[in-house]
Backbone bond lengths (Angstrom), bond angles and torsions (degrees), N, CA, C in turn:
res aa  C-N    CA-C-N  psi(-1)  N-CA   C-N-CA  omega(-1)  CA-C   N-CA-C  phi
1 M - - - 1.453 - - 1.530 110.70 -
2 K 1.348 115.88 -32.73 1.462 119.37 179.16 1.533 110.54 -62.10
3 F 1.332 116.32 -38.29 1.461 120.52 178.21 1.527 110.87 -59.29
4 F 1.335 116.55 -42.28 1.464 122.02 -179.70 1.523 110.83 -59.40
5 W 1.335 117.41 -47.96 1.466 120.70 -178.84 1.529 111.23 -67.17
6 N 1.340 116.73 -37.55 1.468 119.54 176.50 1.528 110.65 -64.93
7 Y 1.341 116.37 -41.24 1.456 120.68 177.98 1.529 110.30 -59.87
8 L 1.330 116.87 -47.85 1.466 120.02 -179.79 1.522 111.61 -61.10
9 A 1.320 116.70 -40.66 1.469 119.86 179.03 1.528 110.56 -62.44
10 V 1.311 116.65 -46.59 1.471 120.75 -178.11 1.521 111.28 -65.61
11 V 1.338 117.83 -46.40 1.464 120.34 -176.67 1.533 110.77 -67.00
12 N 1.319 118.29 -30.88 1.457 120.34 176.90 1.517 111.66 -72.43
13 V 1.310 117.33 -40.14 1.472 120.42 176.25 1.522 109.80 -64.79
14 V 1.323 116.89 -43.43 1.469 120.62 178.98 1.535 110.19 -61.67
15 G 1.323 117.53 -45.24 1.464 120.77 178.28 1.513 111.94 -60.40
16 F 1.327 116.50 -44.92 1.461 121.56 178.96 1.526 110.49 -59.68
17 V 1.321 116.54 -46.51 1.469 121.41 -178.84 1.531 110.63 -66.34
18 L 1.324 117.60 -40.80 1.467 120.26 178.76 1.525 111.73 -59.37
19 Y 1.326 116.90 -46.19 1.467 120.36 179.88 1.532 110.42 -65.60
20 G 1.327 116.58 -41.46 1.460 119.57 178.12 1.516 112.19 -64.38
21 Y 1.328 116.24 -42.68 1.459 120.44 179.52 1.527 110.59 -66.96
22 D 1.321 117.70 -38.16 1.460 120.35 177.57 1.522 110.60 -63.59
23 K 1.312 117.26 -38.10 1.474 120.34 176.71 1.531 109.87 -63.87
24 F 1.334 116.45 -42.40 1.459 120.76 177.14 1.530 110.72 -59.90
25 L 1.335 116.53 -45.79 1.464 120.68 178.89 1.519 111.57 -62.73
26 A 1.321 116.89 -37.44 1.465 120.78 179.25 1.525 110.36 -63.33
27 K 1.316 116.55 -44.82 1.467 119.70 -179.81 1.523 112.09 -67.37
28 A 1.341 116.28 -30.57 1.460 121.15 -179.17 1.528 112.29 -87.84
29 H 1.329 116.86 3.13 1.470 122.52 -179.07 1.523 111.45 55.75
30 Q 1.318 115.73 41.92 1.459 122.29 178.56 1.529 109.54 -102.90
31 R 1.311 115.35 172.31 1.463 120.65 176.71 1.531 108.47 -65.38
32 R 1.336 116.66 134.61 1.458 122.92 -170.54 1.517 113.05 -95.98
33 I 1.318 115.24 165.39 1.461 122.63 172.83 1.531 107.11 -75.45
34 P 1.331 118.04 131.39 1.474 119.71 -179.58 1.536 111.70 -58.83
35 E 1.330 115.18 143.21 1.457 120.25 -178.66 1.513 112.23 -59.84
36 R 1.320 117.37 -34.29 1.461 119.58 -179.47 1.531 111.44 -64.35
37 I 1.325 117.44 -31.71 1.468 120.90 177.34 1.521 109.74 -69.20
38 L 1.331 116.55 -42.05 1.462 120.28 179.21 1.527 110.70 -63.67
39 L 1.320 117.05 -42.70 1.461 120.30 178.79 1.525 111.31 -70.22
40 L 1.323 117.35 -34.68 1.461 120.71 177.41 1.528 110.82 -64.43
41 A 1.325 117.15 -36.82 1.468 120.41 177.09 1.526 110.41 -61.33
42 A 1.324 116.66 -39.30 1.469 120.44 177.50 1.524 110.45 -68.97
43 A 1.320 117.11 -44.13 1.465 121.20 -177.82 1.525 112.25 -68.04
44 A 1.319 117.07 -26.10 1.467 121.01 -179.22 1.523 112.42 -77.28
45 G 1.311 117.33 1.74 1.463 120.64 179.10 1.513 113.26 116.86
46 G 1.324 116.89 -3.20 1.454 121.06 -177.28 1.511 114.22 -94.67
47 S 1.315 117.92 20.13 1.468 119.86 -176.35 1.530 113.76 -61.04
48 P 1.339 120.50 -37.01 1.474 117.42 176.59 1.533 112.53 -62.78
49 G 1.320 117.19 -43.80 1.461 120.50 178.76 1.514 112.52 -66.40
50 C 1.328 116.70 -39.20 1.466 120.98 178.70 1.521 110.35 -66.09
51 W 1.323 116.38 -44.73 1.470 119.93 179.89 1.525 110.62 -64.03
52 L 1.327 117.43 -42.29 1.462 120.78 178.14 1.529 110.69 -60.97
53 A 1.322 117.39 -42.58 1.463 120.95 177.67 1.524 111.28 -63.82
54 M 1.337 116.87 -40.18 1.460 119.72 177.88 1.522 110.64 -58.89
55 V 1.315 116.64 -42.96 1.463 121.11 -178.15 1.528 110.97 -71.80
56 L 1.319 117.18 -48.18 1.473 120.39 -176.62 1.522 112.92 -67.19
57 F 1.329 116.52 -41.50 1.466 120.39 -177.28 1.522 112.67 -92.06
58 R 1.333 116.98 -3.50 1.472 122.54 -174.82 1.524 110.00 49.06
59 H 1.320 113.90 53.94 1.459 120.54 -175.01 1.520 110.35 -120.95
60 K 1.306 116.49 131.11 1.459 124.57 178.61 1.528 112.13 65.14
61 T 1.307 118.08 23.27 1.463 120.84 -176.76 1.528 112.71 -84.48
62 R 1.310 118.18 -12.56 1.468 120.41 178.86 1.525 112.32 -95.75
63 K 1.304 116.88 -21.00 1.465 120.09 -178.57 1.524 108.95 -77.83
64 P 1.330 117.26 121.65 1.475 120.27 -177.06 1.526 113.90 -55.44
65 K 1.330 116.43 -37.27 1.464 118.46 -177.78 1.528 111.30 -64.50
66 F 1.325 117.84 -25.43 1.460 121.38 176.31 1.526 111.14 -96.15
67 K 1.325 116.11 -42.41 1.464 121.43 -178.09 1.526 111.08 -57.93
68 F 1.327 116.62 -39.78 1.462 120.50 179.79 1.526 112.35 -104.85
69 G 1.329 116.46 -28.55 1.465 120.46 -175.33 1.512 114.07 -69.05
70 V 1.317 117.31 -48.75 1.470 119.93 -177.93 1.531 110.93 -65.17
71 P 1.343 120.06 -46.74 1.473 117.95 175.35 1.538 112.69 -61.94
72 A 1.325 117.78 -34.56 1.471 120.42 177.97 1.527 110.48 -65.29
73 I 1.329 116.70 -42.00 1.464 120.86 176.71 1.526 109.73 -62.03
74 L 1.329 116.60 -43.39 1.461 121.07 178.66 1.526 110.91 -60.46
75 L 1.324 117.30 -46.91 1.468 120.14 179.41 1.527 111.72 -63.20
76 L 1.305 117.08 -40.15 1.459 120.89 177.72 1.523 110.82 -63.01
77 Q 1.327 116.86 -44.10 1.457 120.36 179.52 1.533 111.63 -65.40
78 L 1.333 116.53 -37.93 1.469 119.44 176.72 1.529 110.80 -66.85
79 A 1.325 117.40 -39.10 1.461 120.78 178.17 1.532 110.88 -64.51
80 L 1.320 116.60 -41.91 1.468 120.15 177.46 1.519 111.51 -64.78
81 A 1.325 116.67 -41.36 1.470 120.16 177.95 1.528 110.37 -64.35
82 G 1.328 116.83 -41.33 1.457 120.54 177.60 1.517 112.28 -63.75
83 A 1.314 117.15 -42.28 1.463 121.25 178.47 1.527 110.42 -64.72
84 Y 1.318 116.50 -42.22 1.463 120.12 177.55 1.519 110.22 -60.26
85 W 1.309 115.97 -47.05 1.463 119.64 179.55 1.526 110.98 -61.02
86 Y 1.320 116.83 -45.69 1.463 122.01 -176.56 1.535 111.81 -62.14
87 Y 1.336 116.77 -43.23 1.451 120.45 -174.32 1.517 114.97 -89.54
88 F 1.334 118.05 -23.91 1.469 118.98 -173.19 1.530 115.10 -120.62
89 V 1.331 118.69 -21.36 1.455 119.63 -172.37 1.524 112.83 -105.38
90 R 1.297 116.91 -48.27 1.461 119.49 -171.62 1.470 110.48 -62.04
């Protein structure tokens, strides 16, 4: 179980940093991180960190695939975690 929590911590930090770095690259007119990588970071379990970065850095908040996609991924992951807890832990 410790591995799971460490994994979530790392993937959320990585997602947060990726979104922040992509915002930096956007402002510097540099080559950007592909959108599929940013969405993959959220889908891999980093959706809370990715969503927090979107809000704090005001990055990717106008694009529908991010504006609705990242919160949808987060809600799905929370629902799966809740179902797991309900059926296997309690």
